[in-house]
C-alpha positions as CSV (number, residue, x, y, z in Angstrom):
1,M,13.2,29.1,17.4
2,I,10.6,31.3,15.6
3,T,7.2,31.6,17.1
4,N,5.4,32.1,13.9
5,G,7.3,29.4,11.9
6,T,6.1,27.3,9.1
7,I,4.8,23.8,9.2
8,G,7.9,22.8,7.1
9,T,10.2,24.2,9.8
10,L,8.2,22.3,12.5
11,L,8.5,19.1,10.5
12,H,12.3,19.7,10.1
13,H,12.6,19.8,13.9
14,K,10.1,17.1,14.6
15,G,10.9,14.7,11.8
16,S,8.7,13.7,9.0
17,T,8.1,10.1,9.8
18,V,4.4,9.3,9.3
19,W,2.8,6.1,10.4
20,T,0.0,5.1,8.0
21,I,-2.4,2.2,7.6
22,A,-4.0,0.6,4.5
23,A,-7.6,1.2,3.8
24,T,-8.2,-2.6,3.8
25,A,-6.8,-3.0,7.4
26,T,-9.4,-3.8,10.1
27,V,-10.3,-1.3,12.7
28,F,-8.9,-3.6,15.3
29,E,-5.5,-3.5,13.5
30,A,-5.6,0.3,13.4
31,I,-6.5,0.6,17.1
32,K,-3.7,-1.8,18.0
33,F,-1.2,0.2,15.9
34,L,-2.3,3.5,17.5
35,A,-1.6,1.9,20.9
36,E,1.8,0.5,19.9
37,K,2.9,3.8,18.5
38,N,1.2,5.9,21.2
39,I,-0.5,8.1,18.6
40,G,-4.0,9.4,18.2
41,A,-4.6,9.2,14.4
42,L,-3.4,7.4,11.2
43,P,-3.6,8.6,7.6
44,V,-5.4,5.9,5.6
45,M,-3.6,5.2,2.4
46,E,-4.5,3.3,-0.8
47,G,-1.2,3.1,-2.5
48,D,0.2,6.7,-2.5
49,H,-3.3,8.2,-2.3
50,L,-4.5,9.6,1.1
51,M,-8.1,8.4,1.5
52,G,-8.8,9.8,4.9
53,I,-7.8,9.9,8.5
54,F,-8.6,7.2,11.1
55,S,-8.7,8.5,14.7
56,E,-9.7,7.3,18.1
57,R,-12.8,9.4,17.7
58,D,-13.8,7.4,14.6
59,Y,-13.4,4.2,16.7
60,T,-15.5,5.4,19.6
61,R,-18.3,7.0,17.6
62,K,-18.5,4.6,14.7
63,I,-17.6,1.2,16.2
64,A,-18.0,1.2,20.0
65,L,-21.2,3.3,20.2
66,E,-22.8,1.5,17.2
67,G,-21.9,-2.0,18.4
68,K,-19.9,-3.0,15.3
69,S,-17.1,-5.5,15.4
70,S,-13.6,-3.9,15.2
71,K,-12.2,-7.2,14.0
72,A,-14.6,-7.4,11.1
73,T,-14.9,-3.8,10.0
74,P,-12.4,-2.4,7.5
75,V,-10.9,1.0,8.3
76,R,-12.2,2.5,5.0
77,E,-15.8,2.1,6.2
78,I,-15.4,4.4,9.1
79,I,-12.7,6.9,8.3
80,S,-13.1,10.7,8.0
81,T,-12.8,11.4,4.3
82,A,-13.2,15.1,4.4
83,V,-9.5,15.7,5.0
84,V,-8.3,19.1,6.0
85,A,-4.6,19.5,5.1
86,V,-1.8,22.1,5.1
87,S,1.3,22.5,3.1
88,S,4.8,22.9,4.5
89,E,4.6,26.6,3.6
90,D,1.6,27.3,5.8
91,T,2.3,28.9,9.2
92,I,1.8,27.2,12.5
93,E,-0.7,29.8,13.4
94,D,-2.8,29.1,10.2
95,A,-2.7,25.4,11.0
96,M,-3.8,25.9,14.5
97,R,-6.7,28.0,13.2
98,L,-7.7,25.3,10.8
99,M,-7.7,22.7,13.6
100,T,-9.8,24.9,15.9
101,E,-12.3,25.8,13.2
102,N,-12.7,22.2,12.1
103,H,-12.5,20.6,15.5
104,I,-9.6,18.3,14.5
105,R,-6.3,17.3,16.2
106,H,-4.2,16.1,13.2
107,L,-3.4,17.6,9.9
108,P,-1.7,15.9,7.0
109,V,1.0,18.0,5.3
110,I,0.6,17.8,1.5
111,D,3.2,19.2,-0.9
112,D,2.7,18.8,-4.7
113,G,0.0,16.2,-4.1
114,K,2.1,14.0,-1.8
115,M,1.8,13.6,1.9
116,V,5.1,14.7,3.4
117,G,4.2,14.7,7.1
118,L,1.5,14.8,9.8
119,V,1.3,17.4,12.5
120,S,-0.8,17.2,15.7
121,I,-2.1,19.9,18.0
122,G,0.5,18.7,20.5
123,D,3.3,19.2,18.0
124,M,2.2,22.8,17.6
125,V,1.8,23.5,21.3
126,N,5.3,22.1,21.9
127,W,6.7,24.3,19.2
128,I,5.0,27.4,20.7
129,I,6.2,26.6,24.2
130,S,9.8,26.1,23.0
131,A,9.6,29.3,20.9
132,Q,8.4,31.3,23.9
133,S,11.0,29.8,26.2
134,A,13.8,30.8,23.7
135,T,12.4,34.3,23.4
136,I,12.3,34.7,27.2
137,N,15.9,33.4,27.5
138,Q,17.0,35.9,24.8
139,M,15.3,38.8,26.6
140,E,16.8,37.8,29.9
141,S,20.3,37.6,28.4
142,Y,19.8,41.0,26.8
143,L,18.6,42.6,30.0
144,A,21.5,41.0,31.9
145,G,23.9,42.5,29.4
146,R,25.2,39.1,28.2
């Protein structure tokens, strides 16, 4: 496994299944879906168009703390619309830098105007741990003369 791989390579190993939610869904439906899938964020779609990202942070800051009803509020009213994205050609290092600079945990992967995947900080940490482990195993084999 390559430590400085691309987002496309990571998606190839991880899989490119992306759970999404419609902009018209309620916040309650979105939170329920996050819990069912054990994920922390959902791309919000209107047809094939990515409108924004709904995250647990959006819920806590824009619903719970403001006393709004999650069953009455549509997702589109509280999503983060300033979406930071990467392409499958971007490096994992560049994606991690974007996440750190923008204080975000999820990045949509957009190729030719179409969302082809979603990566999380956890995906990238797992990738790096696996890559480092593979490198260590290779070095140990080399040193042992295998």
